N, C-alpha and C positions, 0 to 999 in steps of 0.2 A: 292246354289240355283238351283231349277229346272228351266231351263232357256226354255223347249220345251212345258212347259204351259204360257199359257198367260192368264190372271186372269187380273181385275185394282178392287183395294181394294181403297173404299173410303179415303182418306185424316183425318187425326185425326182429331175432331173437337176442338173448343178455351173450357178454361175452362166453362165459360159462355154457349156455347152451350151445351156442357156436364150435366151442371145443366141441362140446360132446358128439352134435354130427358130425364134424369132421371126422370126430375119431371111427363114430360108424360108418363112413365113405371110405374111410381107410382100409378099415377092417373086411367088410363088403368084397367077394366078389367082385372080378371087374365085370364079368356080364352082366351083374345082377343091374350094373349101373347103367342107366342110357345114357345114350352122347348128348351134347349140347347140340348135336345139328339132329340128332335122330327126335330132341324135343321138339325143336323147331317146328319140324314136320308135323309132328303130334299136336302141336297148337295150329295149324294152318286147318284141323281136322278140327277146329273147334273145344278142343280135350283142356278142360280148367284146370285137371290135374299135374297136368304137363306143364302149364304157362305157371302154377304153383311152384313148383320145384325147379326149373329157372330161374325164378324171380328169388328162390330163397339161394340157390348156387351164385351168385351176380349180384344178391342187393346191397351186400356191403361194399364191392369193388365199383358199383355205378356209383353209390351213394357217395364213396370216396373222393372220385374222380368231379362230380359233381362241386365238391367242397372248395375241392381245390382251386376250380376254376371262378367258382361264384363267391366262395366268401361265407358262407351264412347257411345255418342248416337249417332255416323252415324253405331258403328254394335249393337245397340240396336235395329236403325230401318232397318236394313238388317233382323235381328232376327225377328224380328215381319212378316216380308215379308214371309220369311224362312219358319214360323211355320204356316202362315196362305196356303201358299202353299202345306205344306202338310197335313193340315186338310183337303183339296180338294183330294189330292191324297191319302191320307191313312183314311178316312171317314169308308170302309166298314171294318176295321181292328178294329174299337171298340167296347169295347162289356161292355153293360150295367152290366151286373152281376159281373166284378172287380172293379168298380167303377164308377161314372158321369161323365159327357162330359167336366163339369170343372176339372176336378181331371186330364182327359188324356189330356185336351189341358195342361194345369201348369206341367203337368209329363214329357210331350212331350217338354216342354220348358226348364224345367231346367235342363233336359238331353243335351238336344242340346246346349245353352247354357254354358255350364261346359264344354263338347267339344271343342266348338266355342273356350274358354276360352285356353285350353289345348294348341292348334294349335300355338294361338297368340303367347303366353307366346315361345312355341318350336320358334317362329319364331323371339321372341326380340322385338315386338310389343309395349310389354309395357317400355321399356328401352327405346325405340325409342320417344314415348311421353312424358314420365315423361320427359326425357333431356330437350326434347323441348318447355315445357311448361315453364323448370326450365331457359332455356334458353330467351326464349321471356320477363316470369317478371323481369327477370335482366337487360334484353336488354331496356325493360320499365321505371324504373325504372333508367337508367343512360343518356339518350335520353331527349328530348324536348319532354312533350306529344303534340300529333295534334291528332284533332277529326276527320281529313283524309287523312291516309297514304296512299303511295302507298305500296300493299300488294309484290312487287319484291323488292323496297327498305330492306322493313321490313323482306323479305326472307334472303338478302345482308346483311344486319344487322346482324340477328343471325351466318350467316354461319362463318362471318368475327371474332364477338364474340368466337364462338365455337374456333378458329382459334387460335385467341391470349390467350384463357387459356388456349389452351393446351401447352402452351411454359411451364408449370409449371410441366408437366409429362415428365417422362424420352421416349427416342427415340422410343422405341419400343413400350411404350406404345401409345405414337402419331400416329403414324406408322399406327398400329392396328386398332385404333378410326376412323382415315379417313378412313381405308379400309373398314372398315365394314359400317358407317352412309354413307361418302358420294360417295363411289362407288356399293355400297352392296354387298363385298367379304360376303363370308362364312366364318366362322375359318379353316377347313380344306384350300381353296383356298388362304386363309392369310399365313397360317402356309407354303403355299407351296412356295408361295411368298419370302414369308422374309426366308425361309430356316431352318425354327423352328420346332418344331413340333405343334400338335393339342392343347396338355397339355398347351406349351407356352403361344400358340397365345393364349387362354380363360383366361388366367392367365394373360398377359398382360390389358386385354379386363377389365376384371371384377376390377382389381388394378387402371389403368387406368380410369376409370367413374366412380369409387368412389370416386376417387381423386378431379376429375371433378368436382361429383356433390356438394360436400363439398366446393368449390371453389365456387360452383356458388351460391349455397345458403346463403353463409356466406359474399357473395357479396364480391369478393376479386377481385381486379384490376389487370391487366395482369401488370407484371413486380414485384409484391409485391408476397412473400413467399408462397407457396402451403401448405393448412394445409394437 
């Protein structure tokens, strides 16, 4: 995100507020509603009200596209802010002869989301999220339900559960997953630390992660044979 630009975007309205706003827009005369292209032109003249209007008009749609691609609410929220910073910065590059402002915004959203997903995938973001969700689900099933749990206790339970379930892995798989998830080492660093090739480190990671996922999804208890 471009940190050197300070803009304040309005909060996303509730569904009831969105319905009320939509009704108001439809009831207003068309001449009173600036087009998306008009708003972009005003944004290029540093009209922050125009930017806020365009944000409200497209926020739900842009965030929806972001969530479909990124599969993560926080990442979709960040993408939404990022896109409208780009709209503010790149409004002068919009060319109406190549398509509508709506198309321009959605095309930029999709490209940015795909680029972000590739980056997150390269950083194993989805492996972390998927594994953490599976551990949380099984921890929830195996403990007494409570309406108010200490988040620190819950985090410790997840880590302890993951360490217990890893007993069904080989020593290399266990060490590799521990270094990757709990200590933040890269495959290259893990390979150097364990005296292995990078290929072997990756192999231990993927095989161990696959076995661990199967244990967690099957609800295996520590001490039982791993799948």
